[in-house]
C-alpha positions in Angstrom: 9.3 61.7 1.4 8.6 59.9 4.6 4.9 60.4 4.1 5.7 58.8 0.5 7.7 55.9 2.3 5.1 55.1 4.4 2.4 55.5 2.1 4.2 52.6 -0.1 5.2 50.1 2.6 1.3 50.5 3.6 0.2 49.6 0.0 3.0 47.0 0.2 1.7 45.2 3.4 -2.0 45.3 1.8 -1.0 43.6 -1.0 0.5 40.6 1.1 -2.2 40.4 3.1 -4.7 40.0 -0.3 -2.2 37.6 -1.8 -2.6 35.0 1.4 -6.2 32.9 1.3 -7.9 33.1 4.4 -7.8 29.8 5.4 -5.6 27.7 4.4 -6.8 23.7 4.8 -4.1 21.1 5.1 -4.6 17.7 2.6 -5.7 15.1 5.0 -3.3 12.2 5.8 -3.8 9.3 3.8 -3.6 5.8 5.1 -3.1 2.0 2.9 -4.4 -0.9 4.5 -4.2 -4.4 3.1 -6.3 -7.0 4.5 -7.4 -4.7 7.1 -4.1 -4.3 8.3 -2.4 -0.6 8.1 0.8 -0.1 6.2 3.6 1.5 7.8 5.3 4.7 6.5 8.6 5.9 8.3 10.1 7.8 5.8 7.8 9.1 2.7 4.2 9.4 3.6 1.4 8.2 1.0 0.0 11.8 -1.2 -2.8 12.7 -3.8 -0.9 13.6 -7.4 -2.1 16.3 -9.5 -3.9 13.4 -11.6 -6.0 12.7 -8.6 -4.2 9.4 -7.5 -2.7 7.9 -4.9 1.1 8.1 -4.6 2.6 5.5 -2.2 6.4 4.5 -1.6 6.1 0.7 -3.3 8.4 -1.3 -1.5 6.1 -1.3 2.1 2.3 -2.2 0.5 3.6 -4.6 -1.6 6.1 -6.8 0.2 2.6 -6.9 2.6 0.7 -8.5 -0.1 3.6 -11.1 -0.7 5.4 -9.7 -3.4 8.9 -9.4 -4.2 10.0 -6.0 -5.0 13.6 -5.2 -7.0 14.7 -1.5 -7.8 17.4 -1.6 -11.1 19.3 1.8 -10.5 20.7 1.8 -14.1 17.1 1.4 -15.7 15.2 3.3 -12.9 12.8 0.4 -12.7 11.4 -1.3 -10.1 10.0 -5.2 -11.2 7.3 -6.4 -8.9 6.7 -10.1 -8.6 4.2 -12.3 -7.1 3.4 -16.3 -8.1 3.1 -15.7 -12.1 2.8 -12.1 -12.2 5.4 -9.5 -12.5 5.1 -6.1 -13.3 7.8 -3.7 -14.2 7.3 0.4 -14.2 9.7 2.8 -14.5 10.2 6.1 -13.1 8.9 9.4 -15.5 7.0 6.7 -17.5 3.3 6.9 -17.9 3.5 2.9 -19.1 4.0 -0.1 -17.7 4.0 -3.9 -18.4 2.2 -7.2 -17.0 4.1 -10.5 -18.1 5.5 -8.4 -21.0 2.0 -7.0 -22.1 2.5 -2.9 -22.0 -0.6 -1.1 -20.2 -0.9 2.7 -19.9 -1.6 4.7 -17.2 -2.9 8.2 -16.6 -0.2 9.0 -14.2 3.8 8.2 -13.6 5.8 6.5 -11.2 8.1 9.3 -9.6 10.9 9.4 -7.3 9.7 11.6 -3.8 12.0 12.5 -1.6 14.8 9.6 -2.5 11.8 7.1 -2.4 9.7 5.2 -5.5 6.4 7.1 -5.4 3.9 4.4 -7.3 0.0 4.9 -8.4 -1.0 2.3 -5.8 -4.2 1.4 -7.9 -2.0 0.2 -10.9 0.6 -1.2 -9.0 -2.1 -3.6 -6.8 -4.5 -4.8 -9.7 -1.3 -6.0 -11.4 -0.6 -8.5 -8.8 -4.4 -9.9 -9.0 -5.5 -7.6 -6.2 -9.0 -5.6 -5.3 -7.8 -1.8 -4.5 -11.2 0.7 -3.1 -11.1 4.2 -1.6 -12.5 5.2 1.3 -13.5 8.7 1.0 -14.7 9.4 4.4 -10.9 8.3 6.1 -8.7 9.0 3.0 -8.1 5.4 3.3 -6.5 2.9 0.2 -7.8 -0.6 0.6 -6.3 -3.5 -1.1 -7.8 -6.9 -0.7 -5.7 -9.6 -2.1 -8.5 -12.6 -1.5 -5.6 -14.8 0.2 -8.3 -14.6 3.1 -11.7 -16.5 1.7 -14.9 -16.0 3.6 -17.1 -18.9 4.6 -20.4 -19.4 2.4 -22.4 -18.5 5.3 -21.1 -15.2 6.3 -20.5 -11.9 4.7 -17.4 -10.7 4.8 -16.7 -6.8 5.5 -15.2 -5.0 2.6 -11.4 -4.0 2.9 -11.2 -6.4 6.2 -10.0 -9.8 6.6 -12.7 -10.6 9.5 -16.8 -11.6 9.0 -19.7 -9.9 9.6 -21.6 -11.7 12.4 -25.0 -12.7 11.1 -28.5 -10.5 12.3 -29.3 -13.8 14.5 -25.9 -13.9 16.2 -25.9 -10.5 16.6 -29.2 -10.4 18.5 -28.1 -13.3 20.7 -24.7 -11.6 21.4 -26.9 -8.8 22.8 -29.3 -10.7 24.5 -26.4 -12.8 26.6 -25.5 -12.2 30.1 -23.3 -8.7 30.4 -20.4 -8.9 33.6 -21.3 -7.3 36.5 -18.4 -4.6 36.4 -19.7 -3.2 32.6 -19.7 0.6 32.5 -22.0 0.8 29.2 -24.1 -2.2 27.4 -24.6 -2.4 24.1 -27.8 0.0 24.3 -26.3 2.8 26.2 -23.0 3.7 24.3 -23.3 6.5 21.4 -23.1 5.0 17.8 -20.0 7.8 17.4 -18.8 5.9 20.5 -18.5 1.9 19.7 -17.6 2.5 15.9 -14.4 5.0 17.5 -13.7 1.7 19.2 -14.2 -0.6 16.7 -12.1 1.3 14.1 -9.6 2.3 16.7 -9.0 -1.6 17.1 -10.1 -3.3 13.9 -7.0 -3.8 12.6 -6.0 -6.3 15.3 -8.5 -8.5 14.3 -6.8 -10.2 11.3 -4.1 -10.8 13.4 -6.1 -13.4 15.2 -5.5 -17.0 14.8 -9.4 -17.6 15.1 -12.0 -16.3 12.9 -13.7 -13.9 14.8 -17.2 -13.1 13.9 -18.5 -9.5 15.2 -20.2 -6.1 14.3 -19.7 -2.5 15.0 -22.9 -2.8 17.6 -21.2 -5.6 19.6 -19.0 -3.0 21.4 -19.4 -2.6 25.3 -17.4 -0.3 27.6 -15.8 -2.5 30.6 -13.5 -0.6 33.2 -13.2 2.0 31.0 -11.9 0.1 28.3 -13.7 -1.0 25.2 -14.8 -4.6 24.5 -15.7 -6.8 21.5 -18.4 -9.3 21.8 -19.1 -12.2 19.1 -18.6 -15.5 17.8 -15.2 -17.2 17.9 -14.0 -20.7 16.6 -11.4 -22.0 18.4 -11.1 -25.5 17.0 -14.3 -26.7 18.8 -16.5 -25.0 17.0 -18.2 -21.4 17.3 -18.9 -20.3 20.6 -19.8 -16.8 22.1 -16.8 -14.5 23.8 -15.5 -11.0 24.6 -12.2 -10.0 23.5 -10.3 -7.1 25.5 -7.5 -6.0 23.7 -4.0 -4.7 25.8 -1.2 -3.1 24.5 -0.1 -6.6 22.6 -2.3 -8.9 24.6 -6.0 -9.8 23.7 -7.9 -11.8 26.5 -10.1 -14.2 25.4 -13.4 -14.6 27.8 -16.1 -17.0 27.8 -19.4 -15.2 28.4 -21.1 -17.2 30.9 -19.3 -18.4 33.3 -17.1 -15.6 33.0 -13.6 -17.4 32.6 -10.5 -16.6 30.5 -10.1 -19.0 27.2 -6.6 -17.8 26.2 -4.9 -15.1 26.1 -2.5 -13.8 22.8 -0.1 -12.1 21.4 -1.2 -10.0 18.6 
């Protein structure tokens, strides 16, 4: 009898082991940017549903876009308004209206963890925004078009700051470097300056001035990344170095080395 019980337990353990996958990979976190600024979701996080649509708590990104969001608990409807556009989404329905015109989507608005979760592409595009998807970082990029690039510069996709021209980039690289520089433009690995750039790019849009830069214009000084580029502080374009602190940005002239302005971001 004991041998039979031991054999039965062994078979049960083997079945359990076979039922568990050898490798379970967690789904990557999904982020949302509006005009280059990350949206914070303190409660329910964005996720990808079974229809391969990014579902997002509706209020935070819509308000970041300048929209007004109203919730009707009786009809289970969210009304999103911006300017002359009004969109109405109903929970558990794959139809919605934009200015009274009915449209269809391939998924539904739902309630997840007591939060309304909407397919962000349909909601943002209903308000006239452009929506892109960065598959490498699992980031939704929403561009409202509120920030327009000058005709002489190229806008960096998904961000509200502007790409320096090849001539500006080369001039920045040829300019004088500070004596305490740890690594120059050509000494850093590509992965290092791109990592530094991605770490701080969300602050660029908070500057009160237009700043023209490039990922290759990052260097290290005293262990901290510094961003070189051209800025217009009201007196035309001038070459500067930007160094970020916890909530401050130091705008420094390149030559002579001097602080031009210290700003909170």
